[in-house]
All heavy atoms as an XYZ file, in Angstrom:
904
protein
N      -4.055     23.594     22.532
C      -4.561     22.238     22.432
C      -4.123     21.657     21.091
O      -4.295     22.264     20.050
C      -6.086     22.254     22.541
C      -6.689     20.880     22.398
S      -8.342     20.684     23.089
C      -9.361     21.434     21.877
N      -3.540     20.466     21.129
C      -3.115     19.816     19.890
C      -4.338     19.312     19.124
O      -5.406     19.116     19.673
C      -2.133     18.686     20.180
O      -2.704     17.750     21.043
N      -4.126     19.119     17.833
C      -5.202     18.661     16.969
C      -4.693     17.472     16.162
O      -3.514     17.400     15.837
C      -5.644     19.801     16.049
C      -6.892     19.463     15.264
O      -7.631     18.557     15.591
N      -7.127     20.206     14.213
N      -5.579     16.544     15.837
C      -5.230     15.360     15.065
C      -6.223     15.208     13.926
O      -7.439     15.235     14.150
C      -5.268     14.115     15.960
C      -5.041     12.777     15.266
C      -3.634     12.682     14.697
C      -5.307     11.637     16.245
N      -5.699     15.061     12.711
C      -6.544     14.814     11.548
C      -6.001     13.620     10.781
O      -4.856     13.210     10.967
C      -6.584     16.043     10.620
O      -5.259     16.389     10.233
C      -7.248     17.234     11.296
N      -6.850     13.076      9.915
C      -6.445     11.980      9.051
C      -7.175     12.118      7.719
O      -8.206     12.795      7.637
C      -6.718     10.603      9.696
O      -6.148      9.578      8.885
C      -8.191     10.348      9.912
N      -6.618     11.493      6.703
C      -7.180     11.555      5.354
C      -6.840     10.231      4.681
O      -5.684      9.832      4.674
C      -6.547     12.726      4.599
C      -7.178     13.017      3.287
N      -6.553     13.817      2.364
C      -8.354     12.649      2.722
C      -7.322     13.934      1.292
N      -8.415     13.228      1.493
N      -7.840      9.554      4.131
C      -7.624      8.248      3.514
C      -7.950      8.340      2.024
O      -9.042      8.768      1.649
C      -8.500      7.156      4.176
C      -8.157      5.791      3.596
C      -8.329      7.159      5.687
N      -6.985      7.933      1.204
C      -7.174      7.911     -0.247
C      -7.052      6.472     -0.743
O      -6.125      5.752     -0.359
C      -6.137      8.789     -0.940
C      -6.207     10.276     -0.578
C      -5.029     11.022     -1.182
C      -7.519     10.871     -1.033
N      -7.992      6.072     -1.581
C      -7.999      4.740     -2.176
C      -7.241      4.835     -3.503
O      -7.776      5.305     -4.506
C      -9.447      4.292     -2.389
C      -9.569      2.901     -2.976
O      -8.576      2.395     -3.548
O     -10.673      2.332     -2.895
N      -5.992      4.403     -3.511
C      -5.163      4.530     -4.714
C      -5.596      3.570     -5.821
O      -5.254      3.778     -6.979
C      -3.675      4.319     -4.389
O      -3.497      3.031     -3.800
C      -3.172      5.393     -3.438
N      -6.353      2.543     -5.485
C      -6.839      1.636     -6.529
C      -7.935      2.282     -7.372
O      -8.183      1.866     -8.495
C      -7.341      0.327     -5.917
O      -8.517      0.512     -5.159
N      -8.587      3.302     -6.821
C      -9.628      4.030     -7.549
C      -9.203      5.444     -7.915
O      -9.876      6.087     -8.711
C     -10.889      4.130     -6.687
C     -11.597      2.840     -6.466
C     -12.847      3.109     -5.666
C     -13.726      1.886     -5.665
N     -15.014      2.166     -5.052
N      -8.149      5.923     -7.267
C      -7.745      7.301     -7.470
C      -8.732      8.283     -6.861
O      -8.898      9.393     -7.341
N      -9.373      7.872     -5.753
C     -10.406      8.679     -5.116
C     -10.285      8.593     -3.594
O      -9.662      7.670     -3.069
C     -11.800      8.176     -5.511
C     -12.120      8.331     -6.980
C     -13.517      7.863     -7.256
C     -13.852      8.055     -8.727
N     -15.224      7.654     -9.022
N     -10.938      9.521     -2.888
C     -10.985      9.417     -1.426
C     -11.709      8.146     -0.998
O     -12.600      7.657     -1.709
C     -11.783     10.660     -1.013
C     -11.641     11.610     -2.144
C     -11.559     10.748     -3.380
N     -11.324      7.624      0.144
C     -11.936      6.412      0.687
C     -13.118      6.805      1.575
O     -12.988      6.947      2.786
C     -10.910      5.602      1.463
N     -14.260      6.959      0.959
C     -15.471      7.333      1.691
C     -16.051      6.115      2.397
O     -16.114      5.022      1.839
C     -16.507      7.890      0.722
C     -17.801      8.297      1.389
C     -18.844      8.838      0.418
O     -18.590      8.855     -0.797
O     -19.916      9.237      0.903
N     -16.473      6.308      3.658
C     -17.162      5.256      4.395
C     -16.266      4.293      5.145
O     -16.726      3.225      5.539
N     -15.008      4.642      5.381
C     -14.116      3.759      6.140
C     -14.228      4.049      7.636
O     -14.148      5.193      8.062
C     -12.660      3.913      5.716
C     -11.747      2.960      6.501
S     -10.007      3.110      6.110
C     -10.003      2.437      4.473
N     -14.407      3.006      8.421
C     -14.435      3.148      9.874
C     -13.002      3.301     10.383
O     -12.094      2.587      9.948
C     -15.104      1.945     10.532
C     -15.162      2.049     12.057
C     -16.011      0.968     12.677
C     -15.257     -0.323     12.791
N     -15.976     -1.358     13.564
N     -12.834      4.239     11.316
C     -11.543      4.484     11.961
C     -11.781      4.589     13.461
O     -12.738      5.233     13.893
C     -10.901      5.796     11.461
C     -10.721      5.777      9.946
C      -9.572      6.046     12.172
C     -10.305      7.125      9.378
N     -10.912      3.964     14.232
C     -10.961      4.086     15.685
C      -9.656      4.702     16.171
O      -8.586      4.389     15.645
C     -11.144      2.724     16.346
C     -12.466      2.085     16.050
C     -12.598      0.693     16.637
O     -11.605      0.019     16.913
N     -13.834      0.246     16.819
N      -9.759      5.562     17.196
C      -8.594      6.173     17.830
C      -8.500      5.671     19.259
O      -9.484      5.694     20.002
C      -8.708      7.703     17.829
C      -7.626      8.452     18.608
C      -6.253      8.287     17.944
C      -7.979      9.929     18.753
N      -7.300      5.196     19.625
C      -7.028      4.710     20.977
C      -5.849      5.477     21.559
O      -4.945      5.887     20.834
C      -6.665      3.217     20.959
C      -7.806      2.321     20.622
C      -8.163      2.104     19.302
C      -8.526      1.679     21.616
C      -9.222      1.267     18.970
C      -9.586      0.831     21.298
C      -9.923      0.631     19.976
N      -5.854      5.632     22.884
C      -4.711      6.210     23.597
C      -4.164      5.158     24.554
O      -4.928      4.451     25.215
C      -5.108      7.461     24.379
C      -3.905      8.131     25.042
C      -4.240      9.478     25.631
C      -2.948     10.119     26.140
N      -3.206     11.433     26.729
N      -2.825      5.063     24.606
C      -2.156      4.123     25.502
C      -1.899      4.809     26.834
O      -1.226      5.848     26.899
C      -0.833      3.661     24.887
C       0.015      2.700     25.719
C      -0.718      1.387     25.955
C       1.346      2.440     25.027
N      -2.462      4.235     27.903
C      -2.241      4.733     29.264
C      -2.065      3.544     30.188
O      -2.891      2.629     30.176
C      -3.411      5.593     29.729
C      -3.538      6.898     28.977
C      -4.714      7.739     29.455
O      -5.514      7.262     30.288
O      -4.835      8.874     28.986
N      -0.996      3.559     30.961
C      -0.720      2.468     31.906
C      -0.747      1.105     31.230
O      -1.337      0.151     31.721
C      -1.705      2.501     33.076
C      -1.633      3.799     33.849
O      -0.550      4.333     34.084
N      -2.775      4.341     34.206
N      -0.127      1.027     30.043
C       0.003     -0.203     29.269
C      -1.319     -0.769     28.772
O      -1.423     -1.933     28.426
C       0.764     -1.264     30.069
C       2.173     -0.845     30.427
C       2.899     -1.927     31.161
C       4.306     -1.449     31.520
N       5.080     -2.451     32.211
N      -2.366      0.067     28.717
C      -3.655     -0.350     28.186
C      -4.128      0.688     27.175
O      -3.887      1.879     27.349
C      -4.698     -0.477     29.292
C      -4.456     -1.624     30.237
C      -5.616     -1.768     31.217
O      -6.238     -0.792     31.610
N      -5.915     -2.995     31.605
N      -4.834      0.220     26.146
C      -5.389      1.123     25.152
C      -6.845      1.429     25.488
O      -7.619      0.519     25.806
C      -5.303      0.508     23.744
C      -3.937      0.648     23.148
C      -3.046     -0.413     23.179
C      -3.539      1.843     22.569
C      -1.784     -0.279     22.624
C      -2.281      1.985     22.021
C      -1.399      0.923     22.045
N      -7.180      2.724     25.435
C      -8.534      3.187     25.697
C      -9.075      3.865     24.449
O      -8.429      4.755     23.892
C      -8.551      4.167     26.879
C      -8.121      3.535     28.171
C      -6.797      3.579     28.573
C      -9.045      2.865     28.968
C      -6.394      2.985     29.755
C      -8.654      2.270     30.150
C      -7.327      2.316     30.547
N     -10.268      3.439     24.018
C     -10.849      4.009     22.806
C     -11.360      5.420     23.087
O     -12.138      5.647     24.004
C     -11.978      3.129     22.271
C     -12.515      3.641     20.946
C     -13.341      2.641     20.146
C     -14.519      2.121     20.853
N     -15.428      1.370     19.958
N     -10.904      6.373     22.264
C     -11.312      7.767     22.384
C     -12.367      8.140     21.351
O     -13.183      9.033     21.600
C     -10.108      8.698     22.202
C      -8.942      8.533     23.172
C      -7.838      9.514     22.831
C      -9.408      8.720     24.606
N     -12.324      7.516     20.187
C     -13.251      7.907     19.128
C     -13.441      6.763     18.143
O     -12.545      5.942     17.956
C     -12.717      9.133     18.392
N     -14.618      6.752     17.522
C     -14.908      5.869     16.399
C     -15.648      6.724     15.385
O     -16.690      7.301     15.707
C     -15.746      4.666     16.824
C     -16.006      3.717     15.670
C     -16.622      2.410     16.117
O     -16.050      1.742     16.993
O     -17.694      2.067     15.577
N     -15.095      6.814     14.186
C     -15.625      7.721     13.163
C     -15.671      7.024     11.815
O     -15.086      5.962     11.638
C     -14.756      9.003     13.071
C     -14.829      9.811     14.365
C     -13.313      8.658     12.751
N     -16.352      7.643     10.870
C     -16.456      7.159      9.497
C     -15.982      8.288      8.583
O     -16.376      9.448      8.763
C     -17.911      6.779      9.137
C     -18.477      5.732     10.103
C     -18.004      6.311      7.687
C     -17.837      4.370     10.023
N     -15.161      7.947      7.591
C     -14.678      8.976      6.672
C     -15.817      9.504      5.798
O     -16.726      8.770      5.419
C     -13.542      8.451      5.773
O     -14.002      7.283      5.082
C     -12.303      8.143      6.573
N     -15.721     10.776      5.471
C     -16.739     11.418      4.632
C     -16.399     11.245      3.147
O     -15.467     10.523      2.804
C     -16.889     12.895      5.015
C     -15.625     13.703      4.791
O     -14.730     13.324      4.038
N     -15.538     14.844      5.467
N     -17.122     11.928      2.267
C     -16.922     11.752      0.819
C     -15.555     12.217      0.349
O     -15.103     11.840     -0.720
C     -18.016     12.457      0.024
C     -17.998     13.951      0.142
C     -19.107     14.576     -0.678
C     -19.037     16.089     -0.534
N     -19.977     16.751     -1.401
N     -14.860     13.012      1.188
C     -13.506     13.467      0.871
C     -12.445     12.574      1.513
O     -11.257     12.866      1.452
C     -13.346     14.918      1.334
C     -12.102     15.588      0.780
O     -11.713     15.261     -0.365
O     -11.513     16.411      1.493
N     -12.865     11.484      2.182
C     -11.922     10.590      2.846
C     -11.389     11.153      4.156
O     -10.410     10.655      4.700
N     -12.044     12.189      4.652
C     -11.624     12.846      5.901
C     -12.654     12.577      6.995
O     -13.708     12.015      6.753
C     -11.483     14.351      5.684
C     -10.417     14.703      4.662
C     -10.335     16.216      4.463
N      -9.431     16.561      3.386
C      -8.118     16.714      3.507
N      -7.555     16.551      4.677
N      -7.376     17.024      2.474
N     -12.329     13.039      8.192
C     -13.200     12.868      9.350
C     -13.787     14.228      9.715
O     -13.056     15.213      9.804
C     -12.381     12.286     10.528
C     -13.200     12.240     11.791
C     -11.867     10.902     10.171
N     -15.091     14.280      9.906
C     -15.763     15.539     10.221
C     -15.622     15.947     11.687
O     -15.655     17.126     12.010
C     -17.254     15.446      9.872
C     -17.489     15.312      8.378
O     -16.735     15.910      7.594
O     -18.435     14.594      7.996
N     -15.472     14.973     12.587
C     -15.402     15.247     14.014
C     -13.961     15.513     14.463
O     -13.016     15.039     13.842
C     -15.942     14.067     14.836
C     -17.340     13.672     14.477
C     -17.412     12.619     13.385
O     -16.594     12.589     12.461
N     -18.393     11.751     13.463
N     -13.827     16.223     15.590
C     -12.510     16.375     16.206
C     -12.130     15.037     16.823
O     -12.928     14.412     17.521
C     -12.541     17.438     17.300
C     -12.419     18.834     16.793
C     -12.194     19.762     17.962
C     -11.564     21.029     17.446
N     -11.073     21.854     18.516
N     -10.912     14.604     16.575
C     -10.467     13.325     17.138
C      -9.966     13.486     18.569
O     -10.142     12.606     19.392
C      -9.389     12.713     16.252
C      -9.886     12.216     14.899
C      -8.722     11.774     14.022
C     -10.872     11.076     15.073
N      -9.310     14.599     18.863
C      -8.808     14.858     20.217
C      -9.629     15.973     20.839
O      -9.826     17.021     20.239
C      -7.332     15.260     20.171
C      -6.378     14.178     19.667
C      -4.975     14.740     19.526
C      -6.388     12.989     20.616
N     -10.067     15.736     22.070
C     -10.944     16.710     22.712
C     -10.365     17.301     23.991
O     -10.871     18.291     24.481
C     -12.287     16.055     22.997
C     -13.017     15.645     21.722
C     -14.310     14.947     22.019
C     -15.121     14.722     20.789
N     -14.823     13.628     19.980
N      -9.317     16.706     24.545
C      -8.761     17.225     25.791
C      -7.652     18.234     25.512
O      -7.212     18.401     24.376
C      -8.237     16.080     26.653
O      -7.135     15.470     26.025
N      -7.189     18.895     26.561
C      -6.149     19.916     26.398
C      -4.745     19.331     26.434
O      -3.854     19.842     25.796
C      -6.308     20.988     27.471
C      -7.549     21.812     27.254
C      -7.644     22.953     28.210
C      -8.926     23.715     27.898
N      -9.059     24.909     28.653
N      -4.525     18.283     27.179
C      -3.198     17.665     27.259
C      -3.240     16.344     26.504
O      -3.726     15.352     27.018
C      -2.790     17.436     28.715
C      -1.417     16.805     28.818
O      -0.683     16.708     27.836
N      -1.069     16.365     30.005
N      -2.704     16.343     25.292
C      -2.771     15.157     24.442
C      -1.424     14.468     24.247
O      -1.296     13.625     23.370
C      -3.367     15.537     23.094
C      -4.808     15.961     23.228
O      -5.612     15.226     23.766
N      -5.123     17.154     22.769
N      -0.436     14.810     25.042
C       0.873     14.159     24.953
C       0.688     12.681     25.283
O       0.008     12.325     26.250
C       1.881     14.819     25.912
C       3.184     14.045     25.970
C       2.131     16.263     25.494
N       1.261     11.812     24.458
C       1.162     10.389     24.736
C       1.247      9.547     23.479
O       1.500     10.035     22.387
N       1.017      8.253     23.669
C       1.059      7.279     22.576
C      -0.367      6.944     22.153
O      -1.256      6.785     22.990
C       1.778      6.011     23.020
N      -0.556      6.828     20.833
C      -1.876      6.605     20.256
C      -1.826      5.525     19.184
O      -0.765      5.216     18.653
C      -2.395      7.898     19.593
C      -2.691      8.995     20.571
C      -1.684      9.850     20.995
C      -3.974      9.191     21.065
C      -1.947     10.868     21.898
C      -4.245     10.200     21.952
C      -3.234     11.046     22.366
O      -3.500     12.043     23.268
N      -3.008      5.003     18.854
C      -3.181      4.130     17.705
C      -4.389      4.586     16.923
O      -5.444      4.878     17.510
C      -3.443      2.677     18.137
C      -2.232      1.871     18.401
C      -2.544      0.401     18.616
O      -3.717     -0.032     18.506
O      -1.586     -0.324     18.906
N      -4.235      4.647     15.621
C      -5.366      4.778     14.710
C      -5.555      3.419     14.064
O      -4.593      2.817     13.569
C      -5.102      5.834     13.637
C      -5.385      7.276     14.021
C      -4.843      8.223     12.965
C      -6.876      7.508     14.240
N      -6.769      2.910     14.088
C      -7.093      1.626     13.468
C      -8.040      1.886     12.303
O      -9.158      2.361     12.488
C      -7.727      0.678     14.483
C      -6.778      0.357     15.617
C      -7.380     -0.575     16.628
N      -6.482     -0.705     17.776
C      -6.798     -1.348     18.884
N      -7.973     -1.937     18.989
N      -5.921     -1.406     19.876
N      -7.554      1.577     11.113
C      -8.300      1.779      9.889
C      -8.865      0.424      9.452
O      -8.109     -0.527      9.272
C      -7.388      2.325      8.794
C      -6.790      3.675      9.111
C      -5.616      3.780      9.839
C      -7.400      4.832      8.660
C      -5.059      5.015     10.114
C      -6.855      6.072      8.928
C      -5.674      6.176      9.665
N     -10.163      0.345      9.248
C     -10.821     -0.915      8.902
C     -10.895     -1.060      7.383
O     -11.963     -0.968      6.767
C     -12.181     -0.997      9.583
C     -12.058     -1.185     11.076
C     -11.756     -0.116     11.900
C     -12.180     -2.442     11.632
C     -11.599     -0.288     13.273
C     -12.025     -2.631     13.009
C     -11.731     -1.544     13.825
N      -9.733     -1.314      6.803
C      -9.592     -1.391      5.345
C     -10.318     -2.602      4.766
O     -10.918     -2.514      3.690
C      -8.112     -1.435      4.968
N     -10.264     -3.733      5.430
C     -10.929     -4.937      4.929
C     -12.419     -4.732      4.765
O     -13.003     -5.096      3.735
N     -13.050     -4.135      5.764
C     -14.486     -3.847      5.684
C     -14.769     -2.842      4.569
O     -15.752     -2.972      3.835
C     -15.008     -3.297      7.006
C     -14.973     -4.326      8.131
O     -14.823     -5.533      7.840
O     -15.091     -3.907      9.298
N     -13.901     -1.825      4.459
C     -14.074     -0.814      3.407
C     -14.055     -1.480      2.032
O     -14.944     -1.231      1.209
C     -12.971      0.242      3.505
C     -12.863      1.098      2.271
C     -13.761      2.132      2.033
C     -11.879      0.845      1.315
C     -13.679      2.899      0.879
C     -11.781      1.612      0.165
C     -12.689      2.641     -0.046
O     -12.602      3.390     -1.188
N     -13.061     -2.331      1.767
C     -12.976     -2.966      0.447
C     -14.120     -3.951      0.206
O     -14.603     -4.083     -0.915
C     -11.611     -3.622      0.237
C     -10.532     -2.617     -0.036
C      -9.468     -2.476      0.824
C     -10.590     -1.789     -1.139
C      -8.474     -1.532      0.585
C      -9.620     -0.844     -1.401
C      -8.552     -0.711     -0.532
N     -14.583     -4.629      1.248
C     -15.763     -5.492      1.095
C     -16.974     -4.673      0.678
O     -17.754     -5.089     -0.168
C     -16.068     -6.232      2.404
C     -15.471     -7.593      2.474
C     -15.940     -8.361      3.699
O     -16.777     -7.856      4.487
O     -15.449     -9.473      3.882
N     -17.121     -3.491      1.277
C     -18.245     -2.613      0.933
C     -18.115     -2.024     -0.470
O     -19.092     -1.498     -1.005
C     -18.386     -1.489      1.965
C     -18.844     -2.012      3.304
O     -19.514     -3.036      3.389
N     -18.479     -1.320      4.364
N     -16.933     -2.112     -1.057
C     -16.712     -1.660     -2.433
C     -16.952     -2.797     -3.423
O     -16.628     -2.691     -4.597
C     -15.271     -1.133     -2.595
C     -14.909      0.011     -1.673
C     -15.816      1.205     -1.866
O     -15.984      1.683     -2.977
N     -16.396      1.678     -0.788
N     -17.486     -3.910     -2.912
C     -17.813     -5.096     -3.717
C     -16.590     -5.750     -4.340
O     -16.668     -6.327     -5.422
C     -18.863     -4.773     -4.789
C     -20.182     -4.396     -4.175
O     -20.608     -5.010     -3.191
N     -20.825     -3.391     -4.716
N     -15.460     -5.676     -3.646
C     -14.285     -6.414     -4.098
C     -14.406     -7.855     -3.640
O     -14.776     -8.128     -2.503
C     -13.007     -5.803     -3.519
C     -12.536     -4.529     -4.197
C     -11.333     -3.970     -3.466
C     -12.167     -4.802     -5.637
N     -14.113     -8.752     -4.501
C     -14.188    -10.173     -4.175
C     -12.819    -10.653     -3.705
O     -11.840    -10.607     -4.437
C     -14.628    -10.986     -5.396
C     -15.948    -10.542     -5.972
C     -17.079    -10.738     -5.004
C     -18.397    -10.315     -5.619
N     -19.332     -9.803     -4.675
N     -12.766    -11.069     -2.449
C     -11.531    -11.609     -1.890
C     -11.543    -13.123     -2.007
O     -12.592    -13.734     -2.153
C     -11.404    -11.214     -0.416
C     -11.187     -9.742     -0.209
C     -12.224     -8.920      0.165
C      -9.938     -9.176     -0.401
C     -12.033     -7.572      0.349
C      -9.729     -7.826     -0.227
C     -10.775     -7.020      0.157
N     -10.373    -13.695     -1.902
C     -10.301    -15.147     -1.823
C     -10.772    -15.544     -0.428
O     -11.612    -14.868      0.148
C      -8.868    -15.621     -2.122
O      -7.968    -14.934     -1.252
C      -8.492    -15.338     -3.557
N     -10.221    -16.544      0.146
C     -10.674    -17.016      1.457
C     -10.356    -16.046      2.588
O     -11.089    -15.963      3.565
C     -10.047    -18.374      1.754
C     -10.492    -19.450      0.806
C      -9.790    -20.745      1.097
C     -10.183    -21.768      0.041
N      -9.449    -23.002      0.159
N      -9.261    -15.304      2.448
C      -8.813    -14.428      3.527
C      -8.462    -13.057      2.945
O      -7.863    -12.968      1.877
C      -7.560    -15.027      4.224
C      -7.066    -14.118      5.324
C      -7.860    -16.417      4.762
N      -8.841    -11.997      3.666
C      -8.478    -10.636      3.240
C      -6.974    -10.449      3.406
O      -6.410    -10.818      4.437
C      -9.179     -9.602      4.101
C     -10.670     -9.646      4.045
C     -11.252     -8.689      5.071
C     -12.729     -8.936      5.253
N     -13.283     -8.142      6.348
N      -6.323     -9.869      2.413
C      -4.893     -9.577      2.539
C      -4.677     -8.500      3.592
O      -3.831     -8.627      4.464
C      -4.313     -9.153      1.189
C      -2.835     -8.906      1.240
C      -1.946     -9.967      1.300
C      -2.340     -7.618      1.245
C      -0.582     -9.747      1.357
C      -0.970     -7.389      1.303
C      -0.094     -8.458      1.358
N      -5.424     -7.402      3.527
C      -5.399     -6.358      4.547
C      -6.754     -6.325      5.236
O      -7.783     -6.322      4.580
C      -5.130     -4.982      3.931
C      -3.754     -4.759      3.338
C      -3.700     -3.383      2.664
C      -2.681     -4.855      4.402
N      -6.742     -6.269      6.554
C      -7.988     -6.154      7.297
C      -7.941     -4.858      8.100
O      -8.366     -3.830      7.627
C      -8.190     -7.374      8.173
C      -9.599     -7.458      8.731
O     -10.475     -6.695      8.287
O      -9.841     -8.282      9.626
N      -7.382     -4.895      9.289
C      -7.186     -3.676     10.071
C      -5.767     -3.173      9.852
O      -4.812     -3.939      9.961
C      -7.366     -3.943     11.566
C      -8.792     -4.104     11.998
C      -8.902     -4.277     13.503
O      -8.170     -3.601     14.252
O      -9.718     -5.109     13.925
N      -5.656     -1.893      9.562
C      -4.344     -1.248      9.464
C      -4.171     -0.427     10.729
O      -4.971      0.474     11.007
C      -4.251     -0.357      8.216
C      -4.413     -1.211      6.956
C      -2.939      0.416      8.212
C      -4.560     -0.400      5.688
N      -3.153     -0.755     11.509
C      -2.923     -0.084     12.784
C      -1.668      0.765     12.668
O      -0.603      0.262     12.316
C      -2.778     -1.108     13.928
C      -4.071     -1.916     14.048
C      -2.429     -0.403     15.232
C      -3.980     -3.097     14.986
N      -1.829      2.043     12.965
C      -0.701      2.970     12.950
C      -0.538      3.510     14.368
O      -1.434      4.178     14.896
C      -0.920      4.105     11.940
C      -1.073      3.518     10.538
C       0.235      5.112     12.008
C      -1.460      4.513      9.483
N       0.599      3.201     14.977
C       0.899      3.671     16.337
C       1.844      4.853     16.219
O       2.837      4.800     15.495
C       1.534      2.565     17.165
C       1.669      2.954     18.637
C       2.170      1.813     19.478
N       1.175      0.750     19.493
C       1.367     -0.429     20.063
N       2.524     -0.714     20.638
N       0.424     -1.342     20.045
N       1.547      5.913     16.940
C       2.339      7.141     16.854
C       2.287      7.863     18.191
O       1.492      7.527     19.065
C       1.815      8.042     15.726
C       0.378      8.456     15.906
C       0.063      9.673     16.478
C      -0.647      7.607     15.522
C      -1.265     10.039     16.661
C      -1.972      7.972     15.693
C      -2.280      9.190     16.266
N       3.152      8.862     18.338
C       3.208      9.636     19.568
C       2.974     11.110     19.313
O       3.348     11.640     18.273
N       2.355     11.742     20.276
C       2.162     13.191     20.268
C       2.997     13.744     21.414
O       2.832     13.334     22.564
C       0.678     13.555     20.428
C      -0.070     13.130     19.167
C       0.498     15.034     20.729
C      -1.553     13.409     19.186
N       3.913     14.655     21.082
C       4.845     15.142     22.085
C       4.672     16.621     22.432
O       5.343     17.106     23.336
C       6.288     14.910     21.619
O       6.508     15.593     20.406
N       3.804     17.315     21.711
C       3.621     18.739     22.013
C       2.224     19.183     21.590
O       1.408     18.380     21.146
C       4.694     19.593     21.348
C       4.783     19.373     19.856
O       3.777     18.960     19.248
O       5.851     19.614     19.287
N       1.982     20.462     21.726
C       0.653     21.017     21.528
C       0.502     21.616     20.132
O       0.182     22.782     19.990
C       0.418     22.087     22.603
C      -1.048     22.406     22.789
O      -1.883     21.536     22.515
O      -1.345     23.530     23.212
N       0.748     20.795     19.092
C       0.628     21.283     17.718
C      -0.326     20.379     16.937
O      -0.899     19.443     17.484
C       2.002     21.301     17.012
O       2.533     19.977     17.004
C       2.970     22.244     17.702
N      -0.432     20.632     15.663
C      -1.306     19.845     14.789
C      -0.563     18.621     14.258
O       0.564     18.735     13.784
C      -1.758     20.718     13.600
C      -2.645     19.993     12.652
N      -4.009     20.006     12.758
C      -2.360     19.214     11.580
C      -4.533     19.272     11.786
N      -3.554     18.786     11.059
N      -1.203     17.458     14.320
C      -0.660     16.221     13.777
C      -1.626     15.697     12.716
O      -2.841     15.746     12.899
C      -0.487     15.165     14.871
C       0.656     15.467     15.795
C       0.517     16.371     16.845
C       1.884     14.850     15.623
C       1.574     16.651     17.677
C       2.952     15.123     16.469
C       2.780     16.030     17.489
O       3.831     16.305     18.319
N      -1.066     15.178     11.621
C      -1.884     14.645     10.532
C      -1.347     13.272     10.142
O      -0.143     13.113      9.930
C      -1.825     15.588      9.326
C      -2.683     15.138      8.192
N      -4.063     15.202      8.223
C      -2.369     14.604      6.988
C      -4.555     14.736      7.081
N      -3.547     14.361      6.318
N      -2.231     12.287     10.074
C      -1.852     10.926      9.694
C      -2.578     10.584      8.392
O      -3.758     10.243      8.399
C      -2.218      9.914     10.798
C      -1.821      8.505     10.378
C      -1.564     10.291     12.118
N      -1.877     10.696      7.254
C      -2.490     10.343      5.974
C      -2.336      8.844      5.714
O      -1.390      8.217      6.174
C      -1.673     11.152      4.969
C      -0.328     11.248      5.594
C      -0.552     11.296      7.088
N      -3.277      8.289      4.979
C      -3.201      6.873      4.632
C      -3.585      6.704      3.163
O      -4.646      7.157      2.731
C      -4.141      6.040      5.510
C      -4.100      4.530      5.282
C      -2.757      3.948      5.709
C      -5.235      3.839      6.016
N      -2.700      6.083      2.409
C      -2.978      5.683      1.033
C      -3.166      4.178      1.035
O      -2.318      3.451      1.547
C      -1.807      6.053      0.112
C      -1.418      7.520      0.071
C      -0.155      7.705     -0.781
C      -2.545      8.372     -0.454
N      -4.292      3.703      0.487
C      -4.582      2.269      0.536
C      -4.945      1.716     -0.818
O      -5.406      2.421     -1.710
C      -5.738      1.964      1.522
C      -7.020      2.681      1.073
C      -5.377      2.292      2.937
C      -8.266      2.145      1.717
N      -4.698      0.431     -0.956
C      -5.215     -0.380     -2.053
C      -5.521     -1.747     -1.417
O      -5.147     -1.975     -0.277
C      -4.191     -0.495     -3.183
O      -3.166     -1.388     -2.837
N      -6.165     -2.655     -2.115
C      -6.472     -3.948     -1.492
C      -5.236     -4.749     -1.063
O      -5.342     -5.630     -0.234
C      -7.240     -4.696     -2.589
C      -7.822     -3.630     -3.440
C      -6.810     -2.523     -3.430
N      -4.062     -4.405     -1.614
C      -2.872     -5.212     -1.320
C      -1.680     -4.409     -0.816
O      -0.558     -4.881     -0.850
C      -2.490     -6.021     -2.554
C      -3.564     -6.979     -2.944
C      -4.442     -6.677     -3.975
C      -3.759     -8.164     -2.244
C      -5.477     -7.543     -4.319
C      -4.787     -9.032     -2.579
C      -5.652     -8.730     -3.616
N      -1.915     -3.168     -0.352
C      -0.825     -2.390      0.196
C      -1.300     -1.056      0.737
O      -2.400     -0.598      0.434
N      -0.461     -0.436      1.562
C      -0.765      0.887      2.106
C       0.525      1.617      2.447
O       1.588      1.011      2.586
C      -1.673      0.785      3.337
C      -1.016      0.185      4.553
C      -0.391      0.995      5.516
C      -1.030     -1.187      4.781
C       0.197      0.441      6.636
C      -0.445     -1.731      5.896
C       0.168     -0.915      6.827
O       0.749     -1.469      7.938
N       0.408      2.927      2.584
C       1.528      3.739      3.062
C       0.971      4.933      3.816
O      -0.185      5.316      3.642
C       2.430      4.192      1.900
O       1.740      5.097      1.075
N       1.825      5.499      4.659
C       1.446      6.677      5.419
C       2.606      7.637      5.451
O       3.734      7.255      5.237
C       0.985      6.308      6.852
O       0.563      7.498      7.510
C       2.076      5.653      7.638
């Protein structure tokens, strides 16, 4: 059974991004179905297993709610958030471990 993990680091603080909401979706028949909704722990990781089935081959999206996270950090935005939802679409092609890291700041991200 393949496994999926993620880790979010807030580069503006040099610390893990604790308390960020993340949603996992799977694409099937041209529609996305939500598989999980989780919150990062104090290490910026997820405590729950993201994938629970045995056959996980397919296309997925992780949606990171960065705008909400930065609002909860008491950052003052202008009229509009520069980053709100960060969506990373990826594929799982075999039965191994996959890891999607995310480095964020209020004005940029990388994976």
